[in-house]
Structures are given as C-alpha cells and as structure tokens.
C-alpha positions, 0 to 999 in steps of 0.5 A, a space after each residue: 493865074 490867067 497869062 494877059 497875052 492868052 486869048 479866052 472867048 467870052 464863054 468859055 468856063 475855067 474854075 477859078 484855079 485854072 492857069 492859063 499860060 502865054 498865047 494860049 487860045 480857049 475857045 467859047 465853048 471849053 470848060 476846064 476843071 479845078 486845078 488844070 494848067 494850060 500851057 503856052 500857045 496851046 488851043 483848046 477848041 470845040 465843045 471841049 470838057 477837060 475834068 480837074 488836075 490835068 496838065 496840057 503842055 505847050 502847043 498841045 490842040 484840043 478840041 479840033 475838028 475831026 480830019 474826017 471828010 463827012 464831017 460838016 460842022 455838027 456839035 460834037 464833043 470831045 470829053 476828057 477826064 482828070 489827071 492826064 498829061 497831054 504833051 506838047 504837040 499832042 492833038 485829040 480832036 472832037 467826035 463826028 455824028 455817024 459815031 456817036 458824037 464824042 470822043 472821051 478820055 478818061 482818067 490818069 493817062 499820059 499823052 506824050 509828044 506829037 501822039 493822035 487821038 482821033 474823032 470817035 475814040 474812047 481811051 480808058 484810065 491809065 493808058 500811055 501813048 508814047 511819041 508819035 502813036 496814032 489812033 485812027 478814027 472808032 478806036 477803043 483803048 481799054 485800062 492799063 494799055 501802053 502804045 509804043 512810040 510810032 505805034 498806028 491803030 487801024 480805024 475801028 480796032 479795039 486795044 485790050 486792058 494791059 496791052 503793051 504794043 512795041 514801038 513801030 507796031 501797026 495794029 489793024 486787028 484787035 488785041 486781046 487783053 493782057 498780050 504783047 504785040 509788035 510789027 507790020 502787020 502786028 501779032 500778039 508774040 506773048 504775055 505781058 507778065 512784067 507789067 501784071 506782076 507790077 499791077 499786083 496780079 496774084 500768082 494764081 490768076 497769072 497762072 489761068 491767064 498763062 493756060 488760058 493764052 496757051 489754048 487760044 494762041 498755041 493749041 491748034 483750036 479754033 476760037 470758039 473751041 478754045 473759049 469753051 475749054 477755057 471756061 469749062 477747065 479753069 478757074 473763074 475771075 474777073 480777070 478771066 472774064 476779061 480775057 473771054 468776053 474781048 475774045 467774044 466780042 471782037 469784030 475785027 477778028 483778032 491779031 493772032 
C-alpha cells in the first residue's frame, strides 16, 4: 500500500489501509485516516490531520506553513474531514496563532487543480473550488457553495451556503446564502434557483427565499428594514432563518 520510494517520517500516523504513491512525502506530525489515498509526489506536512476516504492527487501540497509574514513557526494545525477530493497542485495551509491556530475543511468537498485554501479558513461540507479558485486567509465558506474557476475571496470574507460564484469573481464582501455573484468586485445578480431545486428545496421555501431576496436587493429598503419586514411578513423556516441570520452577522458588509 506504500510505494518504496515514498518518504514517511517516523512519527506519522497512517491507518493500515492508507495507500501512498511514489515519491510522496509525509511529515512526522501527520495523521491520515482509513481509506485515504495519497498520490505520487504529493507533500503532506505540518500538524495535519486527515480523515477517512479522502483522495489526494499527485503534486498536492497540504499542511505547508502559511503565506503570512506574521507566522514564525507557531504550532498550528490543518484539519481535513472525510471523503474530500484534493486534485493536482492544490494547496491547503496551516492556521496562524492570530487566526485561531487552525485551518479547517469539512467533508465531501472537491478542490480542483490549482485551488488554494489559505491560513485560518473554515470550509464547510459539499463545497466545490473549481480550477485556480483562491481563498485568502480567514475566509469562511459555508456548505454547498461553488466557487468558479479563477475566482478569489478577500481575507475575512464569508461566502454563504448554496452560493454560486461565477468564474473570475473577485469577492471582497460577504455573499448571502442562496445567491449568485459575479464580477470584479463581485455583485449579487440573482438567486441560485437551479442549485436549490437540485438539492430538494420545497416550493414553499423557494417562494419565501425569493420574497426575502426581493426585499433585501430590490425594494430600496435599508438592510435593517428589509430584515424586519422578512421576519414580520414571511413564514418562518430554517432556510429563511439561515438567510436572515447571515445578514445580521455580516461584518464586512454585503455584496449588493
């Protein structure tokens, strides 16, 4: 299961069925769970924990020190969940002391070739980063978001659940759940209705999301007024609560 040319440090912890390809390098503080495959020439280093059934393709770089000049070798971590696909030349970095000391990736994500997850990012579940999509430090990407090819997210920005970011989007402000953004600087251009329907959102919930979207982006109301009107007039649901909670908690301002 481990190719003879692979270099595995004595302290590394690999489940018995982990498969490691030729010339891969695995550091002493790395832990890799059952069913995971590590492709040729990939490098996994740092205090990195990887869950079960992940596929790490050739030339991936996982657990390298942050590209942050404030980092001076502190003991920080990278935690990766289960069933992720990490394609060629993807880079995922350790956290920094100032950012909570951890970069965290959830389950069932796809990181396409040359995508990048910087220090202290929090990536949810079922997220897709297309080719060359880039997350700067301290970015949060919620579940089922899709980042198009060559898109980039400014540090300390949050991308909401079920968002679709078009290719080449330069995202500098928080993106509310369920929306589509595009452009430089990225603006909201509509709702990701195709994605929501594919994920089984009921018709009644879609209707309330559409109404909430219009109040926030089309009514001319101030944000606080729009939120109050949503809570006063629309039927309560977990999906709608997710939308309004995101709006209330935004710290960088919303992409409008």
